[in-house]
Backbone of each chain as ProteinMPNN parsed JSONL, in Angstrom:
{"seq_chain_A": "MQTVTRANLAETIYTEVGLSRNESAELLETVLGHISRALEDGKSVKISGFGTFSVRQKGRRIGRNPKTGVEVPILPRRVLVFRPSQVLKARINGLPSPAGEDE", "coords_chain_A": {"N_chain_A": [[2.908, 16.858, 11.596], [4.844, 15.276, 9.195], [5.558, 15.029, 5.644], [6.63, 12.381, 3.767], [8.401, 11.882, 0.83], [9.036, 10.718, -2.564], [11.632, 11.73, -3.08], [12.813, 11.671, -0.483], [12.803, 8.902, 0.039], [14.469, 7.995, -2.015], [16.794, 9.218, -1.302], [17.359, 7.889, 1.075], [17.876, 5.311, 0.026], [20.152, 5.944, -1.411], [21.965, 6.563, 0.652], [21.946, 4.185, 2.165], [22.47, 2.037, 0.379], [24.415, 2.815, -1.346], [24.388, 3.394, -4.06], [24.415, 5.641, -6.953], [22.861, 8.872, -6.705], [21.135, 9.307, -8.763], [20.689, 6.726, -9.736], [19.567, 5.557, -7.511], [17.085, 6.897, -7.342], [15.98, 6.002, -9.772], [15.832, 3.258, -9.323], [13.992, 3.104, -7.214], [11.713, 3.925, -8.552], [11.521, 1.838, -10.345], [10.982, -0.263, -8.636], [8.427, 0.485, -7.599], [7.123, 0.458, -9.987], [7.184, -2.293, -10.792], [5.645, -3.428, -8.751], [3.237, -2.139, -9.262], [2.659, -3.205, -11.77], [2.234, -5.872, -11.324], [-0.077, -5.7, -9.733], [-1.832, -4.554, -11.549], [-2.092, -6.734, -13.288], [-3.783, -8.104, -11.735], [-2.739, -9.536, -9.681], [-1.878, -10.254, -6.256], [0.237, -8.517, -3.976], [2.532, -9.451, -1.67], [4.161, -8.363, 1.08], [6.213, -9.361, 3.452], [5.963, -8.768, 6.909], [5.099, -6.244, 6.505], [2.789, -5.804, 4.77], [-0.117, -6.685, 2.673], [-0.933, -5.986, -0.691], [-3.838, -5.945, -2.519], [-6.128, -6.66, -5.225], [-9.443, -5.981, -5.618], [-12.563, -7.026, -6.891], [-15.342, -5.082, -7.813], [-18.814, -5.009, -7.962], [-21.478, -3.816, -10.253], [-23.303, -0.94, -9.226], [-25.949, 1.174, -8.096], [-25.301, 4.493, -7.793], [-25.296, 7.812, -6.338], [-25.334, 11.165, -7.097], [-24.049, 13.165, -4.746], [-24.484, 15.87, -4.505], [-26.485, 16.68, -6.278], [-28.357, 14.692, -6.055], [-28.998, 13.076, -8.127], [-29.387, 9.887, -9.63], [-26.776, 7.696, -10.559], [-25.29, 5.202, -12.49], [-22.817, 3.06, -11.174], [-20.144, 1.654, -12.576], [-18.916, -1.781, -12.909], [-15.879, -2.257, -11.274], [-12.367, -2.283, -10.431], [-10.769, -2.338, -7.352], [-8.049, -1.256, -5.263], [-6.818, -2.756, -2.421], [-5.233, -2.443, 0.741], [-3.858, -4.499, 3.114], [-2.611, -4.211, 6.179], [0.153, -5.911, 7.784], [0.007, -8.075, 10.668], [2.182, -7.646, 12.288], [3.041, -5.045, 11.594], [0.757, -3.569, 12.325], [0.783, -4.057, 15.081], [3.222, -2.923, 15.852], [2.811, -0.185, 15.273], [1.001, 0.389, 17.175], [2.505, 0.258, 19.378], [2.706, -2.231, 20.533], [3.735, -5.53, 21.608], [5.052, -7.69, 19.004], [2.954, -10.009, 17.4], [3.086, -13.471, 17.987], [4.161, -16.001, 15.654], [4.125, -14.706, 13.265], [6.276, -13.703, 10.705], [8.899, -11.266, 10.589]], "CA_chain_A": [[3.091, 15.705, 10.695], [5.671, 15.528, 7.965], [5.266, 14.21, 4.468], [7.8, 11.753, 3.194], [8.171, 11.775, -0.605], [10.006, 9.91, -3.362], [12.953, 12.218, -2.889], [13.33, 11.175, 0.768], [13.089, 7.473, -0.062], [15.623, 7.832, -2.899], [17.967, 9.672, -0.53], [17.729, 6.788, 1.99], [18.546, 4.231, -0.773], [21.479, 6.45, -1.774], [22.867, 6.396, 1.804], [22.026, 2.789, 2.672], [22.965, 1.045, -0.571], [25.674, 3.31, -2.008], [24.221, 3.656, -5.521], [24.39, 7.039, -7.163], [21.505, 9.501, -6.41], [20.243, 9.032, -9.925], [20.346, 5.327, -9.851], [18.688, 5.295, -6.404], [15.751, 7.363, -7.699], [15.488, 5.109, -10.794], [15.515, 1.918, -8.739], [12.781, 3.271, -6.461], [10.712, 3.97, -9.569], [11.393, 0.476, -10.88], [10.317, -1.138, -7.613], [6.995, 0.795, -7.614], [6.617, 0.016, -11.282], [6.978, -3.761, -10.767], [4.497, -3.669, -7.881], [2.036, -1.63, -10.001], [2.354, -4.09, -12.919], [1.628, -7.085, -10.7], [-1.479, -5.384, -9.34], [-2.511, -4.388, -12.856], [-2.393, -8.077, -13.759], [-4.747, -8.738, -10.829], [-2.034, -10.354, -8.667], [-1.681, -9.499, -5.019], [1.677, -8.374, -3.643], [2.62, -9.683, -0.23], [5.483, -7.938, 1.633], [6.139, -9.908, 4.786], [6.252, -7.788, 7.914], [4.563, -4.952, 6.057], [1.347, -5.928, 4.425], [-0.476, -7.205, 1.342], [-1.723, -5.148, -1.582], [-4.56, -6.825, -3.456], [-7.134, -6.042, -6.105], [-10.766, -6.519, -5.374], [-13.512, -6.718, -7.941], [-16.576, -4.548, -7.308], [-19.889, -5.103, -8.956], [-22.139, -2.602, -10.583], [-24.334, -0.549, -8.288], [-26.466, 2.495, -8.368], [-24.834, 5.536, -6.835], [-26.093, 9.048, -6.346], [-24.531, 12.383, -7.016], [-24.442, 13.691, -3.449], [-24.831, 17.254, -4.577], [-27.774, 16.863, -6.993], [-29.28, 13.607, -5.815], [-29.296, 12.297, -9.366], [-28.887, 8.555, -9.598], [-25.86, 7.422, -11.618], [-24.786, 3.852, -12.338], [-21.388, 2.917, -10.956], [-19.842, 0.448, -13.344], [-18.021, -2.711, -12.222], [-14.496, -1.786, -11.297], [-11.467, -2.954, -9.519], [-10.209, -1.4, -6.348], [-6.887, -1.695, -4.609], [-6.882, -2.679, -0.939], [-3.994, -2.724, 1.444], [-4.126, -5.104, 4.452], [-1.388, -4.205, 6.925], [0.423, -7.138, 8.457], [-0.15, -8.024, 12.156], [3.422, -7.076, 12.849], [2.995, -3.572, 11.408], [-0.365, -3.038, 13.183], [1.238, -4.117, 16.458], [4.328, -1.938, 16.113], [2.242, 1.179, 15.235], [0.298, 0.667, 18.427], [3.416, 0.095, 20.447], [2.419, -3.489, 21.223], [4.671, -6.57, 21.138], [4.707, -8.388, 17.78], [2.23, -11.276, 17.663], [3.882, -14.673, 17.655], [3.68, -16.703, 14.498], [4.296, -14.012, 12.01], [7.681, -13.255, 10.504], [9.066, -9.824, 10.263]], "C_chain_A": [[3.882, 16.053, 9.474], [5.178, 14.627, 6.847], [6.569, 13.688, 3.871], [7.504, 11.5, 1.678], [9.208, 10.835, -1.248], [11.445, 10.395, -3.088], [13.577, 11.757, -1.618], [13.681, 9.672, 0.695], [14.319, 7.217, -0.925], [16.878, 8.22, -2.104], [18.373, 8.559, 0.437], [18.389, 5.642, 1.219], [19.963, 4.634, -1.096], [22.428, 6.232, -0.582], [23.047, 4.989, 2.25], [22.716, 1.863, 1.719], [24.19, 1.52, -1.306], [25.601, 3.363, -3.503], [24.291, 5.183, -5.692], [23.008, 7.578, -6.84], [20.553, 9.171, -7.53], [19.727, 7.627, -9.991], [19.376, 4.952, -8.704], [17.268, 5.692, -6.74], [15.176, 6.428, -8.778], [15.058, 3.767, -10.227], [14.206, 2.015, -7.963], [11.565, 3.199, -7.421], [10.437, 2.614, -10.11], [10.635, -0.438, -9.901], [8.77, -0.848, -7.622], [6.379, 0.348, -8.921], [6.269, -1.475, -11.338], [5.77, -4.113, -9.888], [3.198, -3.322, -8.609], [1.663, -2.679, -11.107], [1.705, -5.385, -12.381], [0.16, -6.875, -10.338], [-2.369, -5.206, -10.55], [-2.939, -5.704, -13.428], [-3.355, -8.79, -12.808], [-4.055, -9.588, -9.726], [-1.972, -9.537, -7.367], [-0.152, -9.504, -4.701], [1.817, -8.404, -2.148], [4.046, -9.324, 0.264], [5.459, -8.348, 3.079], [6.63, -8.86, 5.82], [5.728, -6.397, 7.672], [3.092, -5.009, 5.777], [1.132, -6.521, 3.002], [-1.351, -6.209, 0.597], [-2.531, -6.123, -2.41], [-5.605, -6.059, -4.179], [-8.461, -6.756, -5.881], [-11.754, -6.076, -6.439], [-14.857, -6.176, -7.303], [-17.615, -4.626, -8.362], [-20.521, -3.814, -9.26], [-23.171, -2.234, -9.542], [-24.814, 0.835, -8.632], [-25.975, 3.49, -7.31], [-25.664, 6.754, -7.04], [-25.113, 10.178, -6.247], [-24.963, 13.046, -5.714], [-24.906, 15.166, -3.511], [-26.189, 17.444, -5.242], [-28.792, 15.799, -6.692], [-29.619, 12.775, -7.011], [-28.631, 10.909, -9.286], [-27.928, 8.361, -10.808], [-25.374, 5.933, -11.462], [-23.31, 3.838, -12.094], [-21.05, 1.582, -11.541], [-18.98, -0.467, -12.527], [-16.627, -2.176, -12.316], [-13.652, -2.577, -10.34], [-10.827, -1.993, -8.595], [-9.012, -2.071, -5.681], [-7.086, -1.642, -3.103], [-5.545, -3.078, -0.332], [-4.382, -3.309, 2.818], [-2.773, -5.074, 5.21], [-1.146, -5.492, 7.668], [0.219, -6.987, 10.017], [0.982, -7.39, 12.825], [3.389, -5.584, 12.765], [1.916, -2.948, 12.313], [0.099, -2.982, 14.644], [2.259, -3.017, 16.758], [3.753, -0.487, 16.134], [1.496, 1.517, 16.503], [1.162, 0.48, 19.635], [3.228, -1.204, 21.234], [3.529, -4.509, 20.771], [4.171, -7.276, 19.895], [4.025, -9.663, 18.079], [3.095, -12.436, 17.239], [3.328, -15.313, 16.362], [3.717, -15.94, 13.185], [5.706, -13.512, 11.896], [7.729, -11.766, 10.294], [10.031, -9.605, 9.121]], "O_chain_A": [[3.595, 17.04, 8.797], [4.495, 13.626, 7.062], [7.473, 14.449, 3.524], [6.453, 10.958, 1.333], [10.087, 10.267, -0.599], [12.354, 9.588, -2.891], [14.772, 11.461, -1.613], [14.708, 9.234, 1.215], [15.122, 6.335, -0.62], [17.919, 7.579, -2.249], [19.562, 8.296, 0.618], [19.36, 5.058, 1.701], [20.876, 3.809, -1.07], [23.557, 5.776, -0.766], [24.136, 4.596, 2.668], [23.469, 0.987, 2.145], [24.94, 0.705, -1.843], [26.635, 3.377, -4.171], [24.235, 5.927, -4.713], [22.065, 6.797, -6.713], [19.389, 8.821, -7.334], [18.555, 7.356, -10.25], [18.475, 4.135, -8.896], [16.333, 4.937, -6.469], [13.994, 6.088, -8.711], [14.03, 3.216, -10.621], [13.384, 1.102, -8.038], [10.564, 2.534, -7.153], [9.283, 2.241, -10.324], [9.79, -1.247, -10.283], [7.947, -1.763, -7.647], [5.231, -0.095, -8.951], [5.222, -1.869, -11.85], [4.973, -4.984, -10.237], [2.219, -4.068, -8.587], [0.487, -2.974, -11.319], [0.741, -5.896, -12.952], [-0.704, -7.715, -10.587], [-3.516, -5.652, -10.568], [-4.025, -5.809, -13.998], [-3.709, -9.946, -13.039], [-4.725, -10.266, -8.947], [-2.009, -8.307, -7.383], [0.594, -10.388, -5.121], [1.312, -7.536, -1.435], [5.016, -9.966, -0.138], [4.744, -7.737, 3.873], [7.616, -8.162, 5.581], [5.881, -5.494, 8.496], [2.271, -4.369, 6.434], [2.079, -6.802, 2.268], [-2.328, -5.67, 1.118], [-1.958, -7.06, -2.964], [-5.943, -4.936, -3.805], [-8.555, -7.982, -5.954], [-11.782, -4.912, -6.839], [-15.397, -6.777, -6.374], [-17.351, -4.345, -9.531], [-20.196, -2.798, -8.646], [-23.855, -3.113, -9.018], [-24.162, 1.573, -9.371], [-26.211, 3.332, -6.112], [-26.621, 6.751, -7.815], [-24.188, 10.164, -5.434], [-26.119, 13.448, -5.582], [-25.643, 15.624, -2.637], [-26.969, 18.292, -4.809], [-29.967, 15.956, -7.022], [-30.439, 11.861, -6.926], [-27.462, 10.79, -8.92], [-28.223, 8.798, -11.921], [-25.086, 5.51, -10.343], [-22.588, 4.567, -12.774], [-21.546, 0.536, -11.121], [-18.363, -0.03, -11.555], [-16.232, -1.678, -13.371], [-14.129, -3.404, -9.563], [-10.38, -0.926, -9.014], [-8.965, -3.294, -5.55], [-7.477, -0.608, -2.562], [-4.836, -3.944, -0.846], [-5.132, -2.695, 3.577], [-1.883, -5.86, 4.886], [-2.091, -6.123, 8.141], [0.265, -5.88, 10.554], [0.819, -6.675, 13.813], [3.674, -4.902, 13.749], [2.147, -1.935, 12.973], [-0.15, -2.006, 15.352], [2.174, -2.3, 17.755], [4.188, 0.331, 16.944], [1.349, 2.677, 16.89], [0.687, 0.526, 20.77], [3.539, -1.281, 22.422], [4.149, -4.355, 19.718], [2.961, -7.449, 19.743], [4.479, -10.383, 18.968], [3.77, -12.365, 16.212], [2.149, -15.16, 16.044], [3.38, -16.475, 12.129], [6.272, -12.969, 12.844], [6.764, -11.116, 9.889], [10.277, -8.464, 8.73]]}, "seq_chain_B": "MTKSELIAELAAAHPHLLARDVELIVNTIFDEIKTAMLRGDRVELRGFGAFTVRQRDARTGRNPRTGEPVPVREKVVPFFKAGKELRDRINRGLPAPSRRAATHD", "coords_chain_B": {"N_chain_B": [[2.267, -12.199, -5.713], [5.263, -12.367, -3.931], [7.529, -10.784, -1.542], [10.053, -11.843, -1.972], [9.75, -12.823, -4.52], [9.392, -10.518, -5.95], [11.842, -9.343, -5.524], [13.479, -11.219, -6.946], [12.515, -10.769, -9.535], [13.185, -8.136, -10.018], [15.98, -8.327, -9.753], [16.57, -9.908, -11.937], [15.909, -8.165, -13.973], [17.848, -6.237, -13.637], [20.755, -6.955, -14.249], [23.274, -5.854, -13.632], [23.25, -5.328, -10.993], [23.855, -6.609, -7.659], [22.088, -9.357, -6.287], [21.774, -9.219, -3.618], [22.012, -6.495, -3.144], [19.703, -5.578, -4.43], [17.797, -6.689, -2.806], [18.348, -5.301, -0.474], [17.637, -2.733, -1.251], [14.839, -2.993, -1.674], [14.021, -3.701, 0.927], [14.905, -1.454, 2.242], [13.099, 0.537, 1.221], [10.572, -0.31, 2.136], [11.042, -0.33, 4.876], [11.545, 2.34, 5.392], [9.089, 3.495, 4.803], [7.561, 2.281, 6.771], [8.861, 3.277, 9.12], [8.324, 5.98, 8.838], [5.546, 5.911, 9.116], [5.408, 5.032, 11.742], [6.249, 7.229, 13.069], [4.07, 8.738, 12.733], [3.927, 10.091, 10.457], [3.182, 10.979, 7.021], [3.397, 9.23, 3.941], [3.893, 10.049, 0.781], [3.548, 9.065, -2.457], [3.422, 10.123, -5.427], [1.155, 9.139, -7.906], [1.426, 6.494, -7.273], [0.513, 6.055, -4.548], [-0.62, 6.869, -1.173], [0.579, 6.485, 2.059], [-0.705, 6.49, 5.273], [-1.484, 7.083, 8.755], [-4.306, 6.161, 10.64], [-6.525, 7.232, 13.173], [-8.387, 5.228, 15.364], [-11.362, 5.149, 17.194], [-12.071, 4.061, 20.587], [-14.241, 1.286, 21.07], [-17.138, -0.812, 21.604], [-16.786, -4.085, 21.044], [-17.739, -7.345, 19.824], [-17.502, -10.691, 20.833], [-17.37, -12.867, 18.285], [-18.06, -15.568, 18.403], [-19.356, -16.094, 20.898], [-20.997, -13.872, 21.19], [-20.689, -12.174, 23.247], [-20.159, -8.947, 24.695], [-17.14, -7.106, 24.184], [-14.714, -4.832, 25.282], [-13.029, -2.717, 23.023], [-10.01, -1.196, 22.678], [-8.917, 2.176, 21.904], [-7.154, 2.721, 18.82], [-4.444, 2.851, 16.466], [-4.31, 2.697, 13.001], [-2.553, 1.496, 10.151], [-2.843, 2.928, 6.925], [-3.547, 2.796, 3.455], [-3.896, 4.632, 0.523], [-4.637, 4.322, -2.762], [-3.052, 5.916, -5.53], [-4.179, 8.12, -8.169], [-3.14, 7.429, -10.736], [-2.418, 4.742, -10.442], [-4.811, 3.615, -9.72], [-6.221, 3.972, -12.108], [-4.64, 2.438, -13.798], [-5.121, -0.101, -12.777], [-7.682, -0.47, -13.503], [-7.566, -0.481, -16.184], [-8.629, -1.575, -19.403], [-11.055, -2.363, -18.483], [-14.501, -1.483, -19.056], [-14.706, 1.894, -19.864], [-16.426, 4.304, -19.788], [-17.979, 7.024, -18.012], [-16.37, 6.889, -15.732], [-16.008, 8.798, -13.977], [-18.13, 8.766, -12.29], [-17.394, 6.696, -10.635], [-15.208, 7.346, -9.08], [-14.666, 9.42, -6.413], [-12.857, 11.453, -5.943]], "CA_chain_B": [[3.672, -11.964, -5.727], [5.775, -12.106, -2.544], [8.627, -9.875, -1.542], [11.214, -12.52, -2.632], [9.539, -12.925, -6.01], [9.61, -9.135, -6.441], [13.293, -9.146, -5.569], [13.989, -11.999, -8.019], [12.123, -10.151, -10.772], [14.034, -6.92, -10.145], [17.37, -8.717, -9.974], [16.63, -10.375, -13.336], [15.858, -7.015, -14.857], [19.01, -5.437, -13.416], [21.832, -7.871, -14.061], [24.443, -5.272, -13.145], [23.19, -5.232, -9.584], [23.867, -7.843, -6.915], [20.757, -9.691, -5.745], [21.842, -8.704, -2.233], [21.663, -5.071, -3.153], [18.293, -5.472, -4.759], [17.059, -7.013, -1.565], [18.537, -4.204, 0.43], [16.849, -1.62, -1.76], [13.424, -3.261, -1.423], [13.846, -3.648, 2.345], [15.041, -0.017, 2.665], [11.906, 1.265, 0.886], [9.456, -0.604, 3.068], [11.416, 0.101, 6.277], [11.374, 3.816, 5.489], [7.678, 3.769, 4.872], [7.149, 1.844, 8.091], [9.407, 4.215, 10.113], [7.542, 7.195, 8.716], [4.206, 5.668, 9.733], [5.603, 4.926, 13.215], [6.354, 8.672, 13.545], [2.834, 9.437, 12.464], [4.081, 10.829, 9.182], [2.475, 10.52, 5.777], [4.276, 8.932, 2.861], [3.108, 10.321, -0.463], [4.258, 8.678, -3.7], [2.464, 10.488, -6.462], [0.862, 8.134, -9.009], [1.355, 5.14, -6.665], [-0.445, 6.105, -3.417], [-0.133, 7.515, 0.016], [0.505, 5.724, 3.318], [-0.989, 7.35, 6.366], [-2.006, 6.343, 9.874], [-5.609, 6.69, 11.031], [-6.882, 6.965, 14.562], [-9.724, 4.628, 15.545], [-11.84, 5.384, 18.612], [-12.419, 2.87, 21.328], [-15.57, 0.839, 20.812], [-17.509, -2.105, 22.185], [-16.908, -5.099, 20.018], [-18.383, -8.533, 20.264], [-16.901, -11.971, 20.502], [-18.291, -13.404, 17.29], [-18.531, -16.861, 18.741], [-20.304, -16.123, 21.998], [-21.88, -12.736, 21.205], [-20.406, -11.394, 24.429], [-19.485, -7.686, 24.387], [-15.743, -6.95, 24.543], [-14.231, -3.467, 24.98], [-11.882, -2.614, 22.165], [-9.32, 0.083, 22.983], [-8.644, 2.99, 20.701], [-5.908, 2.26, 18.213], [-3.926, 3.505, 15.25], [-4.169, 1.663, 11.94], [-1.909, 1.897, 8.947], [-3.811, 3.055, 5.859], [-2.995, 3.117, 2.153], [-4.841, 5.031, -0.47], [-3.996, 4.199, -4.112], [-3.024, 7.128, -6.27], [-5.039, 8.114, -9.36], [-2.582, 6.698, -11.861], [-2.424, 3.321, -10.126], [-6.259, 3.224, -9.748], [-6.57, 3.896, -13.468], [-3.939, 1.324, -14.358], [-5.785, -1.362, -12.329], [-8.975, -0.571, -14.213], [-7.371, -0.455, -17.644], [-9.165, -2.769, -19.962], [-12.455, -2.467, -18.101], [-15.275, -0.466, -19.715], [-14.228, 3.177, -19.349], [-17.291, 5.46, -19.701], [-18.481, 7.467, -16.728], [-15.418, 6.556, -14.616], [-16.163, 9.93, -13.01], [-19.097, 8.316, -11.276], [-16.814, 5.718, -9.782], [-14.171, 7.901, -8.178], [-15.23, 10.631, -5.784], [-11.888, 12.479, -5.592]], "C_chain_B": [[4.202, -11.7, -4.285], [6.992, -11.218, -2.669], [9.826, -10.599, -2.239], [10.993, -12.68, -4.088], [9.772, -11.527, -6.645], [11.115, -8.938, -6.545], [13.938, -9.938, -6.738], [13.715, -11.364, -9.404], [12.961, -8.878, -11.049], [15.519, -7.279, -10.449], [17.544, -9.166, -11.405], [16.692, -9.237, -14.344], [17.069, -6.069, -14.709], [20.278, -6.285, -13.174], [23.1, -7.255, -13.53], [24.463, -5.097, -11.587], [23.258, -6.585, -8.856], [22.459, -8.103, -6.333], [20.64, -9.167, -4.255], [21.442, -7.259, -2.176], [20.24, -4.796, -3.521], [17.404, -5.686, -3.521], [17.139, -5.879, -0.563], [17.724, -2.958, 0.045], [15.357, -1.79, -1.399], [13.136, -3.161, 0.089], [13.911, -2.177, 2.838], [13.761, 0.75, 2.433], [10.814, 0.999, 1.893], [9.775, -0.252, 4.508], [11.213, 1.558, 6.421], [9.919, 4.212, 5.597], [7.117, 3.431, 6.286], [7.61, 2.87, 9.159], [8.652, 5.495, 10.048], [6.153, 7.084, 9.373], [4.298, 5.627, 11.279], [5.72, 6.313, 13.829], [5.044, 9.359, 13.399], [2.832, 10.253, 11.176], [3.349, 10.231, 8.058], [3.562, 10.275, 4.725], [3.507, 9.07, 1.536], [3.971, 10.024, -1.675], [3.284, 8.889, -4.835], [2.368, 9.414, -7.593], [0.714, 6.75, -8.416], [0.304, 5.185, -5.542], [0.175, 6.772, -2.271], [-0.371, 6.544, 1.204], [0.323, 6.725, 4.459], [-1.373, 6.452, 7.618], [-3.339, 7.016, 10.293], [-5.91, 6.24, 12.466], [-8.271, 6.307, 14.57], [-10.138, 4.755, 16.985], [-12.062, 4.018, 19.261], [-13.912, 2.519, 21.065], [-15.893, -0.456, 21.551], [-17.677, -3.109, 21.034], [-17.669, -6.296, 20.578], [-17.564, -9.767, 19.934], [-17.812, -12.644, 19.529], [-18.798, -14.798, 17.612], [-19.583, -16.864, 19.873], [-21.304, -14.935, 22.033], [-21.663, -11.804, 22.409], [-19.721, -10.095, 24.05], [-18.031, -7.645, 24.941], [-15.325, -5.486, 24.267], [-13.019, -3.551, 24.066], [-11.292, -1.246, 22.333], [-9.119, 0.879, 21.697], [-7.305, 2.61, 20.124], [-5.625, 3.086, 16.951], [-3.834, 2.406, 14.182], [-3.425, 2.273, 10.747], [-2.934, 1.931, 7.797], [-3.136, 3.38, 4.566], [-4.089, 3.511, 1.21], [-4.137, 5.044, -1.805], [-4.088, 5.573, -4.796], [-3.8, 6.965, -7.562], [-4.444, 7.261, -10.473], [-2.654, 5.208, -11.656], [-3.882, 2.848, -10.192], [-6.659, 3.063, -11.221], [-5.882, 2.706, -14.163], [-4.635, 0.014, -14.031], [-7.103, -1.525, -13.091], [-8.842, -0.512, -15.694], [-7.919, -1.737, -18.254], [-10.583, -3.053, -19.571], [-13.191, -1.36, -18.845], [-15.022, 0.883, -19.081], [-15.267, 4.235, -19.084], [-17.783, 5.74, -18.295], [-17.672, 6.983, -15.559], [-15.573, 7.626, -13.55], [-17.149, 9.537, -11.91], [-18.5, 7.41, -10.276], [-15.802, 6.286, -8.773], [-14.711, 9.257, -7.674], [-14.194, 11.707, -5.595], [-10.847, 12.62, -6.707]], "O_chain_B": [[3.632, -10.901, -3.541], [7.442, -10.928, -3.777], [10.53, -9.969, -3.028], [11.956, -12.678, -4.855], [10.295, -11.42, -7.755], [11.607, -8.42, -7.547], [14.816, -9.424, -7.431], [14.551, -11.413, -10.306], [13.372, -8.615, -12.179], [16.188, -6.641, -11.262], [18.553, -8.848, -12.034], [17.372, -9.291, -15.368], [17.286, -5.203, -15.557], [20.804, -6.333, -12.062], [23.955, -7.98, -13.02], [25.485, -4.782, -10.977], [22.776, -7.592, -9.376], [21.751, -7.174, -5.944], [19.582, -8.762, -3.774], [20.667, -6.83, -1.321], [19.623, -3.875, -2.985], [16.435, -4.971, -3.263], [16.162, -5.534, 0.101], [17.204, -2.24, 0.899], [14.712, -0.87, -0.896], [12.116, -2.596, 0.483], [13.134, -1.73, 3.681], [13.339, 1.525, 3.292], [10.205, 1.92, 2.437], [8.878, 0.087, 5.279], [10.75, 2.012, 7.468], [9.545, 5.112, 6.35], [6.337, 4.178, 6.877], [6.812, 3.276, 10.004], [8.347, 6.076, 11.09], [5.671, 7.987, 10.057], [3.419, 6.105, 11.997], [5.33, 6.531, 14.977], [4.888, 10.476, 13.89], [1.892, 10.982, 10.861], [2.928, 9.076, 8.127], [4.53, 11.03, 4.637], [2.598, 8.296, 1.238], [5.003, 10.661, -1.887], [2.464, 8.035, -5.174], [3.361, 8.904, -8.112], [-0.013, 5.914, -8.952], [-0.677, 4.442, -5.579], [1.326, 7.204, -2.323], [-1.408, 5.887, 1.293], [1.09, 7.678, 4.596], [-1.55, 5.24, 7.498], [-3.471, 8.239, 10.299], [-5.625, 5.124, 12.901], [-9.195, 6.755, 13.891], [-9.349, 4.496, 17.894], [-12.215, 2.993, 18.597], [-14.728, 3.418, 20.862], [-14.991, -1.117, 22.067], [-18.568, -2.994, 20.192], [-18.182, -6.241, 21.695], [-16.992, -9.859, 18.848], [-18.941, -12.977, 19.888], [-19.869, -15.182, 17.14], [-20.585, -17.574, 19.785], [-22.294, -14.957, 22.764], [-22.351, -10.796, 22.568], [-18.823, -10.086, 23.208], [-17.772, -8.11, 26.05], [-15.547, -4.966, 23.173], [-12.103, -4.342, 24.293], [-11.979, -0.24, 22.156], [-9.147, 0.348, 20.587], [-6.404, 2.214, 20.863], [-6.44, 3.875, 16.473], [-3.331, 1.315, 14.449], [-3.651, 3.429, 10.389], [-3.795, 1.055, 7.712], [-2.208, 4.189, 4.564], [-5.1, 2.818, 1.095], [-3.124, 5.726, -1.956], [-5.08, 6.288, -4.652], [-4.057, 5.848, -8.011], [-5.149, 6.461, -11.088], [-2.924, 4.47, -12.604], [-4.137, 1.752, -10.69], [-7.366, 2.113, -11.557], [-6.481, 2.051, -15.016], [-4.736, -0.875, -14.877], [-7.565, -2.649, -13.286], [-9.84, -0.493, -16.415], [-7.721, -2.831, -17.726], [-11.263, -3.861, -20.204], [-12.562, -0.376, -19.234], [-15.114, 1.007, -17.86], [-15.033, 5.054, -18.195], [-17.978, 4.828, -17.491], [-18.225, 6.693, -14.498], [-15.305, 7.392, -12.371], [-17.006, 9.934, -10.753], [-19.003, 7.318, -9.157], [-15.6, 5.702, -7.708], [-15.149, 10.101, -8.455], [-14.542, 12.794, -5.135], [-9.936, 13.441, -6.601]]}, "name": "protein", "num_of_chains": 2, "seq": "MQTVTRANLAETIYTEVGLSRNESAELLETVLGHISRALEDGKSVKISGFGTFSVRQKGRRIGRNPKTGVEVPILPRRVLVFRPSQVLKARINGLPSPAGEDEMTKSELIAELAAAHPHLLARDVELIVNTIFDEIKTAMLRGDRVELRGFGAFTVRQRDARTGRNPRTGEPVPVREKVVPFFKAGKELRDRINRGLPAPSRRAATHD"}
């Protein structure tokens, strides 16, 4: 298994779009930045054919330090969840894309 | 926010780029991530998060309407784990103390 990084994505933008390497890397950062800002504002980000990133609110609960067994309160927090689109799930399993969803 | 809204926002912030190119950039990014996951590769974007695929075993599910057992085949699911920086940004403005208790890694 390989790991794809920012450098690989920037390189693909460079070859596909024809911007300079520098600008490709900057644009990638800008795209991630805009997505992050929307999520930070509590908005969900829906990328058709790929999936939806959304923010879920979690309530306070009592957790436990698994090492010591000491109870610790877990404060209310927000977590990011990613729901892959039906199209992506189907493709990853080598199945035909479900009808009714755009790619 | 949808992909087209994201593209519009980016195009407005980069007036020297054609909207068409902005769209191509956004599509290229998600297509590359998708292609990597199709290969079973991991995409790691420090500060943002990591995309991986996870194997799920076959199991016996149930038709929720009839309660009838249905075999579910083993499958692969796309998975995203938010990076630390993004997790922190999402929680900015919420009470901060003992955040350590809330994140296990």
